[in-house]
MARBADO-796283 format. One line per field, with one value per residue (C-alpha): residue in one letter; residue number from 1; x, y, z. Coordinates in steps of 0.02 Angstrom, whole numbers. Each point is the difference from the previous one (the first is absolute). Example, Ala and Ser with C-alpha at 12.3 -4.5 7.8 and 13.67 -1.06 7.14 Angstrom:
2
res = c(A; S) $
n = c(1; 2) $
u = c(615; 69) $
v = c(-225; 172) $
w = c(390; -33) $
This chain:
778
res = c(M; H; V; L; K; I; G; N; N; N; F; N; G; M; A; F; I; I; K; M; K; H; N; K; A; S; A; S; S; N; Y; N; K; L; F; L; F; F; G; F; L; L; L; P; C; S; A; S; A; A; C; A; Q; V; D; H; A; S; L; L; S; L; A; F; K; P; P; L; N; W; S; S; S; T; D; C; C; S; W; E; G; V; S; C; Q; Q; D; D; D; D; H; R; V; V; R; L; W; L; P; W; R; R; L; S; G; V; I; S; P; S; I; T; N; L; T; H; L; T; H; L; N; L; S; H; N; S; F; S; G; P; L; P; N; D; L; F; S; S; L; S; R; L; Q; V; L; D; L; S; Y; N; S; L; T; S; H; L; P; V; F; S; S; K; T; T; R; L; E; T; L; D; L; S; R; N; L; F; N; G; S; I; V; V; P; A; A; A; A; A; T; L; T; T; F; N; V; R; K; N; N; F; A; G; S; N; P; I; S; F; F; C; N; N; G; S; D; H; T; S; L; T; I; L; D; L; S; F; N; K; F; T; G; E; I; P; P; G; L; G; A; C; S; K; L; Q; V; F; G; A; G; F; N; N; L; S; G; Y; L; P; D; E; I; F; D; L; A; D; L; E; E; L; Y; L; P; G; N; R; L; L; G; H; I; G; K; G; I; V; L; L; T; K; L; K; I; L; E; L; S; S; N; K; F; S; G; P; I; P; S; N; V; G; K; L; S; R; L; E; N; L; L; L; S; S; N; N; F; T; G; H; L; P; P; S; L; T; N; C; T; N; L; S; T; L; I; L; R; F; N; H; L; T; G; D; L; S; A; F; N; F; T; T; L; P; R; L; T; M; L; D; L; G; N; N; N; F; T; G; G; E; L; P; Q; S; L; Y; S; C; K; S; L; K; A; I; R; L; A; S; N; Q; L; T; G; Q; I; S; P; E; I; V; A; L; K; S; L; S; F; L; S; L; S; I; N; N; L; T; N; A; T; G; A; I; R; I; L; M; G; C; K; S; L; T; T; L; V; L; S; N; N; F; L; L; E; P; V; P; D; D; E; N; L; A; E; L; D; G; F; L; N; L; K; V; L; A; L; G; G; C; Q; F; T; G; Q; V; P; S; W; L; A; K; L; K; N; L; Q; A; L; D; L; S; Y; N; L; I; T; G; S; V; P; G; W; L; G; S; L; P; N; L; F; Y; M; D; L; S; N; N; L; F; E; G; G; F; P; T; E; L; C; G; I; P; A; L; T; S; E; E; T; G; D; H; K; V; Q; E; S; F; L; E; L; P; L; F; V; K; P; T; N; A; T; S; Q; L; Y; K; E; L; S; Q; F; R; R; A; I; Y; V; G; N; N; L; L; N; G; T; I; P; I; Q; I; G; Q; L; R; L; L; H; V; L; D; F; R; H; N; N; F; T; G; S; I; P; D; Q; I; S; N; L; A; N; L; E; I; L; D; F; S; Y; N; H; L; S; G; A; I; P; A; S; L; K; S; L; N; F; M; S; F; F; S; V; A; Y; N; D; L; Q; G; L; V; P; S; G; G; Q; F; D; T; F; T; I; S; S; F; E; G; N; P; G; L; C; G; P; P; T; V; R; L; T; C; S; P; Q; P; P; P; P; P; P; V; G; G; G; S; S; F; N; G; K; F; L; T; G; I; I; T; A; I; G; Y; G; I; G; F; G; I; G; F; W; L; E; I; N; K; K; K; F; L; C; N; L; K; C; I; F; K; T; C; R; S; L; I; N; Q; M; T; K; R; I; Q; K; F; C; T; V; D; Q; Q; N; N; D; S; V; N) $
n = c(1; 2; 3; 4; 5; 6; 7; 8; 9; 10; 11; 12; 13; 14; 15; 16; 17; 18; 19; 20; 21; 22; 23; 24; 25; 26; 27; 28; 29; 30; 31; 32; 33; 34; 35; 36; 37; 38; 39; 40; 41; 42; 43; 44; 45; 46; 47; 48; 49; 50; 51; 52; 53; 54; 55; 56; 57; 58; 59; 60; 61; 62; 63; 64; 65; 66; 67; 68; 69; 70; 71; 72; 73; 74; 75; 76; 77; 78; 79; 80; 81; 82; 83; 84; 85; 86; 87; 88; 89; 90; 91; 92; 93; 94; 95; 96; 97; 98; 99; 100; 101; 102; 103; 104; 105; 106; 107; 108; 109; 110; 111; 112; 113; 114; 115; 116; 117; 118; 119; 120; 121; 122; 123; 124; 125; 126; 127; 128; 129; 130; 131; 132; 133; 134; 135; 136; 137; 138; 139; 140; 141; 142; 143; 144; 145; 146; 147; 148; 149; 150; 151; 152; 153; 154; 155; 156; 157; 158; 159; 160; 161; 162; 163; 164; 165; 166; 167; 168; 169; 170; 171; 172; 173; 174; 175; 176; 177; 178; 179; 180; 181; 182; 183; 184; 185; 186; 187; 188; 189; 190; 191; 192; 193; 194; 195; 196; 197; 198; 199; 200; 201; 202; 203; 204; 205; 206; 207; 208; 209; 210; 211; 212; 213; 214; 215; 216; 217; 218; 219; 220; 221; 222; 223; 224; 225; 226; 227; 228; 229; 230; 231; 232; 233; 234; 235; 236; 237; 238; 239; 240; 241; 242; 243; 244; 245; 246; 247; 248; 249; 250; 251; 252; 253; 254; 255; 256; 257; 258; 259; 260; 261; 262; 263; 264; 265; 266; 267; 268; 269; 270; 271; 272; 273; 274; 275; 276; 277; 278; 279; 280; 281; 282; 283; 284; 285; 286; 287; 288; 289; 290; 291; 292; 293; 294; 295; 296; 297; 298; 299; 300; 301; 302; 303; 304; 305; 306; 307; 308; 309; 310; 311; 312; 313; 314; 315; 316; 317; 318; 319; 320; 321; 322; 323; 324; 325; 326; 327; 328; 329; 330; 331; 332; 333; 334; 335; 336; 337; 338; 339; 340; 341; 342; 343; 344; 345; 346; 347; 348; 349; 350; 351; 352; 353; 354; 355; 356; 357; 358; 359; 360; 361; 362; 363; 364; 365; 366; 367; 368; 369; 370; 371; 372; 373; 374; 375; 376; 377; 378; 379; 380; 381; 382; 383; 384; 385; 386; 387; 388; 389; 390; 391; 392; 393; 394; 395; 396; 397; 398; 399; 400; 401; 402; 403; 404; 405; 406; 407; 408; 409; 410; 411; 412; 413; 414; 415; 416; 417; 418; 419; 420; 421; 422; 423; 424; 425; 426; 427; 428; 429; 430; 431; 432; 433; 434; 435; 436; 437; 438; 439; 440; 441; 442; 443; 444; 445; 446; 447; 448; 449; 450; 451; 452; 453; 454; 455; 456; 457; 458; 459; 460; 461; 462; 463; 464; 465; 466; 467; 468; 469; 470; 471; 472; 473; 474; 475; 476; 477; 478; 479; 480; 481; 482; 483; 484; 485; 486; 487; 488; 489; 490; 491; 492; 493; 494; 495; 496; 497; 498; 499; 500; 501; 502; 503; 504; 505; 506; 507; 508; 509; 510; 511; 512; 513; 514; 515; 516; 517; 518; 519; 520; 521; 522; 523; 524; 525; 526; 527; 528; 529; 530; 531; 532; 533; 534; 535; 536; 537; 538; 539; 540; 541; 542; 543; 544; 545; 546; 547; 548; 549; 550; 551; 552; 553; 554; 555; 556; 557; 558; 559; 560; 561; 562; 563; 564; 565; 566; 567; 568; 569; 570; 571; 572; 573; 574; 575; 576; 577; 578; 579; 580; 581; 582; 583; 584; 585; 586; 587; 588; 589; 590; 591; 592; 593; 594; 595; 596; 597; 598; 599; 600; 601; 602; 603; 604; 605; 606; 607; 608; 609; 610; 611; 612; 613; 614; 615; 616; 617; 618; 619; 620; 621; 622; 623; 624; 625; 626; 627; 628; 629; 630; 631; 632; 633; 634; 635; 636; 637; 638; 639; 640; 641; 642; 643; 644; 645; 646; 647; 648; 649; 650; 651; 652; 653; 654; 655; 656; 657; 658; 659; 660; 661; 662; 663; 664; 665; 666; 667; 668; 669; 670; 671; 672; 673; 674; 675; 676; 677; 678; 679; 680; 681; 682; 683; 684; 685; 686; 687; 688; 689; 690; 691; 692; 693; 694; 695; 696; 697; 698; 699; 700; 701; 702; 703; 704; 705; 706; 707; 708; 709; 710; 711; 712; 713; 714; 715; 716; 717; 718; 719; 720; 721; 722; 723; 724; 725; 726; 727; 728; 729; 730; 731; 732; 733; 734; 735; 736; 737; 738; 739; 740; 741; 742; 743; 744; 745; 746; 747; 748; 749; 750; 751; 752; 753; 754; 755; 756; 757; 758; 759; 760; 761; 762; 763; 764; 765; 766; 767; 768; 769; 770; 771; 772; 773; 774; 775; 776; 777; 778) $
u = c(1476; 169; 0; 167; 67; 124; 42; -172; -100; -90; -21; -132; 101; -175; -51; 151; 1; -194; 55; 151; -124; -105; 148; 11; 177; 119; 41; 181; -59; -128; 143; 112; -125; -40; 165; 18; -141; 58; 164; -88; -82; 180; 49; 22; -153; 40; -76; -181; 8; -121; 56; -33; -170; 83; 86; -146; -100; 142; 20; -192; -14; 148; -142; 114; -84; -30; -42; 128; -74; 4; -140; -45; -45; 166; 158; 98; 165; -71; -41; 79; 169; -8; 130; -7; 116; -38; -4; -42; -174; -38; 73; 43; 6; 184; -1; -127; 68; -116; 92; -77; -173; -80; -50; -65; -53; 97; 93; -108; 78; -77; 161; 98; -103; 125; 120; 87; 30; 181; -32; -120; -1; -144; 114; -66; -184; -90; -13; -10; -12; 126; 63; -51; 94; 44; 57; 176; -42; -137; 82; 159; 51; -1; 151; -55; -129; -26; -137; 86; -94; -163; -59; 27; 15; 38; 151; 94; -53; 116; 108; -4; 134; -73; 34; 162; -29; -44; 112; -97; -101; -46; -124; 60; -127; -121; -37; 72; 69; 82; 174; 67; 60; 75; 57; 155; -104; -79; 146; 108; -100; -50; 84; -125; -72; -97; -93; 30; -123; -98; -11; 114; 100; 120; 172; 85; -42; 163; 66; -124; 73; 176; 106; 166; -65; -102; 36; -132; 64; -164; -64; 9; -126; -19; -118; -53; -27; -144; -41; 35; 159; 108; 177; 169; 29; 36; 162; -8; -45; 140; -44; -124; 120; -112; -100; -34; -125; 12; -134; -39; -29; -137; 5; 76; 177; 139; 187; 128; 5; 83; 158; -58; -124; 140; 41; -170; 99; -167; -92; -79; -123; 41; -155; 8; -83; -89; 73; 127; 156; 159; 191; 102; -20; 137; 116; -59; -138; 100; 1; -172; 40; -169; -91; -114; -118; 75; -138; 60; -111; -77; 132; 128; 161; 139; 181; 39; -69; 132; 129; 10; -189; 53; 44; -178; -12; -186; -77; -162; -70; 96; -121; 75; -102; -58; 170; 146; 123; 133; 147; 12; -80; 122; 91; -21; -171; 28; 29; -164; -52; -160; -54; -189; -47; 99; -97; 120; -123; 8; 178; 148; 104; 109; 104; 13; -148; 69; 165; -89; -10; -170; 57; 35; -194; -83; -150; -35; -191; -31; 125; -40; 131; -111; 27; 181; 144; 58; 83; 43; -65; -178; -30; 170; 38; 31; -175; -64; 78; -114; -140; -114; -23; -180; 5; 122; -3; 137; -106; 65; 191; 114; -9; 27; -5; -122; -93; 108; -83; 57; -122; -109; 106; -83; -173; -67; 8; -157; 21; 130; 6; 141; -82; 92; 169; 70; -44; -6; -97; -182; -56; 144; -28; -170; 27; 133; -128; -124; 100; -11; -160; -23; 7; -152; 73; 99; 53; 108; -54; 104; 132; 15; -18; -99; 11; -156; -122; 46; -132; 73; -83; 114; -58; -182; 35; 105; -91; 74; -56; -159; 33; 24; -115; 105; 83; 75; 82; -30; 107; 96; -55; -52; -64; -129; -156; -68; 94; -132; 85; -77; -173; 73; 41; -155; 59; 68; -74; 102; 71; 101; 30; 3; 124; 46; -36; -128; -120; -151; -166; -10; -40; -171; 77; 65; -177; 22; 137; -101; 104; 57; -47; 143; 29; 115; 4; 26; 131; -10; -59; -164; -133; -179; -133; 0; -46; -165; 78; 100; -160; -20; 171; -63; 102; -81; -165; -37; 71; -89; 89; 68; 182; -15; -10; 161; 109; 93; 195; 141; 149; 169; 61; -102; -59; 7; -127; -10; -143; -66; -101; 70; 147; 121; -64; 77; -105; 44; -158; -74; -166; 50; 10; -143; -101; 44; -18; 137; -18; 42; 114; -42; -102; -158; -161; -185; -115; 20; -107; -148; 58; 139; -136; 30; 178; -63; 153; 95; 98; 86; -48; 114; -55; 97; 85; -99; -115; -163; -168; -167; -81; 56; -103; -111; 44; 160; -104; -2; 185; -39; 199; 63; 135; 78; -97; 104; -71; 80; 71; -127; -146; -132; -169; -175; -26; 96; -109; -85; -5; 195; -16; -43; 171; 38; 193; 58; 140; 65; -115; 53; -107; 116; 12; -150; -160; -108; -153; -121; -5; 140; -81; -4; 15; 89; 175; -20; 0; 172; 64; 85; -9; 148; -117; -111; 103; 14; -190; -81; -164; -5; -89; -17; 116; 153; 1; 41; -192; -94; -156; -74; -93; 24; 142; -42; 52; 145; 5; -6; 167; 72; 87; -8; -46; -165; -151; 11; 191; -27; -137; 101; 149; -91; -81; 153; 80; -154; -3; 197; -46; -139; 113; 152; -133; -92; 176; 67; -180; 14; 174; -48; -160; 121; 148; -110; 31; 195; 17; -99; 86; 159; -40; -68; 172; 99; -97; 0; 197; 35; -92; 67; 179; -33; -77; 140; 127; -100; 11; 192; 47; -105; 79; 191; -39; -68; 117; 7; -184; 7; 110; -113; -170; 17; 3; 168) $
v = c(4549; -100; -198; -61; -169; -90; -175; -83; 116; 148; 135; 143; 163; 95; -153; -11; 196; -36; -139; 109; 132; -127; -75; 15; -20; 136; 147; -51; -164; 107; 112; -158; -90; 159; 27; -180; 34; 147; -84; -127; 126; 68; -175; -9; 10; -204; -29; 64; -46; -137; -129; 65; -39; -83; -116; -38; -40; -102; -110; -40; -47; -120; -130; -114; -181; -13; 180; 83; 108; 153; 116; 126; 124; -1; 78; -125; 50; -92; -163; -173; -5; 176; 147; 178; 130; 199; 68; 173; 10; -175; -157; -127; -189; -43; -175; -148; -145; -150; -171; -164; 77; -148; 117; -48; 57; 110; 153; 127; 142; 134; -46; 110; 153; -14; 94; 49; -176; -42; -180; -131; -150; -138; -145; -173; 12; -84; 140; -63; 86; 130; 147; 177; 36; 167; -38; 61; 137; 70; -57; 80; 34; -179; -49; -164; -115; -179; -108; -167; -162; 42; -72; 143; -29; 73; 97; 125; 174; 113; 109; 173; 129; 76; -152; 73; -36; -182; -95; -172; -92; -170; -97; -169; -148; 55; -58; 156; -46; 75; 82; 131; 178; 112; 176; 59; 139; -132; -114; 131; 17; -181; -86; -157; -74; -160; -90; -185; -138; 86; -50; 129; -40; 65; 46; 24; 182; 10; 124; 143; -8; -38; 41; 81; 173; 23; 100; -95; -70; -13; -174; -122; -133; -57; -162; -62; -194; -93; 62; -41; 110; -67; 31; 22; 111; 156; 102; 145; -83; 65; 181; -44; 14; 9; -143; -123; -122; -50; -147; -70; -173; -106; 84; -57; 86; -86; 27; 28; 87; 171; 51; 171; -68; -38; 191; 31; 12; 40; -161; -105; -123; -62; -101; -82; -176; -90; 77; -73; 91; -94; 1; 4; 109; 127; 20; 186; -78; 25; 195; -1; 14; 57; -147; -93; -109; -64; -104; -77; -153; -90; 82; -73; 43; -116; -6; -5; 108; 133; -59; 169; 16; 1; 184; 39; 1; 83; -144; -67; -91; -96; -81; -75; -157; -73; 52; -89; 42; -128; -20; -3; 110; 143; -17; 188; -2; -38; 187; 43; -14; 98; -135; -56; -81; -99; -79; -96; -143; -70; 51; -124; 38; -129; -34; -87; 87; -56; 100; 163; 99; 67; 48; 187; 17; 15; 95; -132; -33; -78; -116; -81; -87; -137; -63; 6; -128; 26; -141; -60; -100; 61; 186; 105; 5; 189; 24; -38; 146; 115; -6; 125; -116; -21; -86; -117; -75; -115; -121; -75; 5; -156; 7; -152; -76; 37; 137; 52; 22; 178; 67; 11; 146; 106; 53; 110; -132; -4; -69; -131; -83; -119; -99; -93; -42; -165; 15; -162; -47; 65; -63; 85; 171; 12; -46; 148; 117; -28; 100; 155; 72; 149; -119; 44; -62; -165; -74; -142; -84; -110; -65; -147; -118; -166; 39; -54; 135; 91; -76; -68; -5; 157; 97; -14; 36; 175; 159; 63; 93; 89; 151; -100; 66; -87; -166; -78; -170; -50; -85; -93; -187; -22; -164; -35; 83; 170; 55; 7; 163; 97; -8; 132; 139; 84; 164; -98; 70; -80; -183; -71; -189; -38; -96; -134; -188; 27; -143; -38; 94; 201; 29; 86; 97; 121; 62; 59; 118; 159; 113; -136; 80; -67; -187; -90; -188; -39; -121; -127; -188; 54; -128; -16; 133; 188; 37; 87; 93; 96; 73; 93; 84; 164; 122; -73; 6; 170; 169; 20; -124; 103; -64; -113; 149; -1; 143; 121; -41; 85; -106; 71; -80; -35; -190; -79; -118; -119; -118; -108; 83; 168; 115; 42; 144; 95; 48; 144; -41; -157; 75; 4; -192; -85; -112; -180; -180; -101; -187; -42; -143; -123; -159; 73; -108; 13; 144; 188; 47; 101; 101; 73; 146; 66; 63; 166; 96; -115; 55; -171; -172; -130; -187; -49; -163; -97; -143; 89; -79; 61; 153; 187; 68; 133; 94; 57; 139; 82; 37; 169; 48; -148; 32; -165; -155; -163; -169; -72; -187; -82; -116; 133; -51; 88; 162; 160; 116; 131; 113; 6; 144; 121; -8; 176; 10; -170; 16; -179; -149; -180; -172; -88; -192; -42; -94; 132; 5; 132; 182; 105; 157; 154; 189; 96; -58; -158; 104; 30; -188; -100; -165; -46; 21; -148; -110; -185; -19; -85; 20; 182; 110; 181; 124; 8; -195; -99; -53; 162; -80; -120; -112; -192; -70; -134; -177; -73; -49; -183; -82; -5; -142; -160; -119; -85; 28; -172; -3; 159; -79; -167; 79; 103; -156; -99; 153; 16; -183; 6; 148; -89; -151; 81; 111; -164; -80; 150; 24; -183; 10; 166; -78; -117; 125; 163; 71; -31; 59; 166; 48; -26; 97; 132; 9; -18; 140; 120; -31; 25; 157; 79; -40; 67; 151; 28; -33; 99; 151; -17; -19; 159; 93; -44; 39; 163; 84; 157; 20; -38; 151; 104; -48; 60; 139; 87) $
w = c(3376; -30; -21; 72; -72; 113; -71; -42; 122; -29; 129; -6; 77; 39; 98; 92; 48; 68; 97; 70; 59; 94; 91; 189; 13; 32; -111; -31; -60; -133; -48; -24; -115; -94; -35; -71; -106; -81; -28; -94; -101; -43; -77; -188; -102; -44; 161; -56; -181; -68; -136; -186; -76; -147; 111; 110; -154; -75; 161; -7; -177; 26; 61; 89; 64; 123; 35; 126; 151; -110; 34; -136; 148; 82; -57; -112; 80; 145; -89; 28; -102; -52; 37; -60; -13; -28; -173; -7; 77; -11; 72; -134; 8; 6; 77; -32; 98; 6; -8; 78; -20; -95; -135; -171; -159; -135; 44; -70; -124; 125; 104; -121; 66; 164; -84; 145; 58; 52; 79; -67; 84; -38; 8; 76; -58; -150; -115; -200; -168; -76; 72; -71; -154; 78; 168; -24; -99; 122; 177; -41; 168; 41; 112; 62; -101; 77; -95; 48; 43; -114; -155; -119; -196; -161; -50; 122; -33; -91; 103; -22; -27; 167; 105; 76; 189; 9; 118; 32; -125; 60; -123; 61; -23; -112; -170; -104; -172; -132; -15; 117; -56; 122; -55; 64; 102; 108; 11; 71; 167; 24; 152; -4; -158; 29; -119; 60; -39; -150; -186; -77; -144; -131; 30; 168; 67; 91; -119; 38; 165; -14; -150; -18; -58; 152; 148; 89; 168; 115; -43; 141; -39; -166; -5; -174; 56; -55; -162; -193; -28; -130; -62; 91; 156; -99; 21; 125; 150; 89; -9; 144; 118; 146; -27; 135; -60; -181; -54; -170; 45; -93; -173; -170; 23; -86; -18; 129; 165; -30; 96; 33; 122; 114; -12; 102; 172; 107; -84; 142; -97; -179; -49; -186; 21; -138; -150; -137; 62; -28; 25; 141; 158; -10; 145; 12; 89; 159; -24; 53; 171; 79; -104; 113; -128; -144; -97; -174; 0; -153; -125; -103; 94; -9; 77; 183; 139; 22; 112; 80; 28; 210; -37; 6; 187; 7; -96; 70; -138; -146; -117; -155; -34; -164; -108; -54; 116; 22; 126; 185; 141; 14; 161; 23; 18; 191; -3; -19; 169; -12; -126; 34; -149; -122; -140; -140; -45; -188; -53; -31; 153; 71; 148; 170; 86; 180; -42; 5; 151; 45; 187; -56; -54; 155; -86; -123; -13; -170; -82; -173; -94; -85; -169; -19; 18; 175; 78; 192; 131; 68; 61; 16; 189; -1; -59; 183; 63; -92; 133; -110; -135; -30; -187; -71; -184; -35; -136; -160; 44; 52; 179; 89; 181; 138; 76; 159; 175; -1; -114; 154; 43; -129; 105; -128; -144; -91; -173; -44; -169; -29; -140; -150; 89; 67; 181; 106; 159; -26; 177; 82; -102; 50; 188; 3; -108; 124; 108; -111; 84; -121; -165; -107; -166; -13; -169; -15; -155; -110; 137; 112; -145; 39; 189; 117; 15; 163; 113; 170; 168; 60; -143; 54; 168; -23; 14; -168; -158; 91; -114; -165; -149; -145; 4; -170; 11; -180; -115; 133; -51; 189; 27; 150; 27; 38; 169; 136; 91; -146; 100; 117; -122; 25; -76; -163; -168; -135; 3; -141; 10; -196; -88; 130; 25; 142; 22; 103; -8; -7; 181; 32; 149; -105; -40; 184; -22; 19; -124; -139; -154; -123; 8; -125; 19; -193; -69; 149; 35; 89; 1; 53; -17; 4; 180; 17; 156; -132; -68; 157; 15; 81; -98; -165; 56; 79; 18; 152; 113; 137; 27; -138; -140; -102; 55; -118; 44; -69; -51; 56; -180; -144; -29; -164; -35; -146; 21; -143; -145; 70; -54; 129; 96; 128; 163; 133; 102; 47; -40; -174; -10; -87; 115; -61; 18; -109; 25; -185; -43; 135; 26; 71; -42; 39; -39; 17; 147; -37; 163; -107; -57; 182; -52; -61; -3; -89; -152; -57; 15; -69; 3; -169; -25; 140; -11; 57; -62; -14; -62; 18; 137; -48; 169; -72; -87; 179; -12; -75; 15; -87; -131; -37; 2; -63; 15; -145; -7; 117; -26; 24; -103; -41; -69; 48; 95; -94; 173; -22; -142; 145; 63; -88; 69; -60; -132; 0; -6; -44; 6; -125; 5; 104; -54; -13; -122; -64; -54; 49; 86; -106; 54; 128; 2; -84; -152; 29; 21; -137; -39; 109; 152; -58; -104; 57; 18; -145; 67; 9; -140; -49; -33; 28; -11; -151; -4; -35; 19; 118; -121; 24; -72; -141; 39; -79; -177; -36; -33; -182; -59; -113; 125; -4; 130; 41; 32; 115; 104; 11; 75; 123; 59; 15; 95; 105; 53; 46; 115; 90; 9; 82; 109; 59; 48; 88; 98; 49; 82; 90; 59; 100; 36; 5; 161; 7; -195; 24; 162; -90; -160; 94; 106; -156; -99; 149; 22; -178; -14; 144; -66; -177; 60; 127; -132; -132; 113; 50; -174; -45; 137; -45; -173; 36; 127; -112; 14; 196; 3; -100; 85; 178; 114; 22) $
């Protein structure tokens, strides 16, 4: 009896004949079926061969987790992800293709028994541990090896002299370390070599693939980015004449950009950000006529952007941020009509931006010219013709004027940052920008100096900013109160009103914004207590609040956030923001509400430099995610709750300069805090304060001097008598003019206190302009 294998199905030949004999169909039909059957029998023997026992056993011993639907009772050539090919009388496994299967564990050494493998793909899984040392020597027939997107560790196995067929090697996004050595025999056949995002170190391995003495011309993709390679780009790169993608970004490379890169006529992507490369970009860059992506950000390049860069007509992405480029935007850049992304922030570029003609860049979607020295009135008018624009950042320049109504023509505009310029007419700007219906991120910080906060009746009636998620109006010295139209922004997640002169109380209705999880009201003139309504902000109390759950939002351009007590951080997603409440440096008073313990998802709580009184609520220990807690410079009393030591994620803590007493808690994160966290509280004791023990303090010693006891008592008596006399006189007068005097005294005190506080705040703000520019969302 013959077993016929077609695809993944097995047909029993004898059963087929028996079935034909009992068929009531016509004789011609039987003859046709019999002819087909014998035709199948005449197919090559590969159709009837089963996979070799060694491969069958090796695959089973891989023991993938979770197990695949591989049954030991069936032919392994029919298993999921397995393909075979005939070799003599057996079928040998030549292809093991299992990406995106959620597999985990260690890659077993038994995989090296699959000696006929030509294609091995275990990418996008969760494998860990090292690779078998003899991987390359045993699997000498490998043509494609893709282990990307796992957690594999240790050194790369040594290449064998038998590795002469490998074409694609992709080990990207793993945890490999050590150096890379590729023998000439293996390098000669490779077309793709990708080790992006690992921990490889040592000298740059470019020379293994491209050197002047090599005949190798096959390599098209070479990506060494996000490793720890050092040194200069070695000579010989020009020998890889077919190279289309060259990436070595985010290493420790130094030196100059070699001119032989410009000999790579087929190059489409040049990716070298995050190194220490320096010098000018040579004019030869225009020889790379097929270039689509030029990414040289975060280096030390200087000089002007090549004036003839417009000859790169296929250029789609030009990213040169965080360098030392000088001069103007090259006029020839307008010839790059395919340009979609232009990122030049953090350089020293100058010129009148309104003179640049953006009308020839219809595909432009991302424009970031922030942190330069561009001048000009408002936004360039020609920019409004770029209908595809989704993101604009012109922050930290010298733009003046007002926002034009023409900006509403940018229907796709989602991200707009114009902070730290000299714009005017805040109310007009908000009214116009409410017409940009796609806006999700709006940053206007450090403009509109000393204007009233935008809050007229027309703004409250407009149906705008319905999609807004980030609003930053910090550092504008706005006067007035929190605008009421903010209550309509139900999608708002991050709000920055810091470094203004906003007065009144903190509105409790902010607690009704369902998605708000980042709120910075610091450095204003807010009075009154902390509203208990803010202790129920949905996005800070529970992850299971339906629409109130903080949404992960990708930002078209990164945001730079510099809150107090935190270093500058770059965020590409809103979900990366710390969930925070900043109300420091205000005039808030009263007690800290015990309901604050409901904000279980909070990461930062900053109440410093206010007038809060009472004790620290024990309920703060419920804030299990808290990382920063700052109550310094208030009038808090009582003891520090011992329960706070259960806050295991707290990295910064300060109650300095209050009226606290008792033993400082020990254990947990409290053992890491220094004396600066507790100074200014004479009543605190125990490490790390000055009073290491909490024993009662001895009474002050008697005065030392030559006077007699009689003289001291006599003088004391005289002073006491005089005091009583003055007090009696004042009391007698007050009894007559009591009501009028107390009223006047109260009014005077209240007026003086308000004037002093406001003047102090204003002086602080005008004396800390640089600080305002640094502590905001940009």
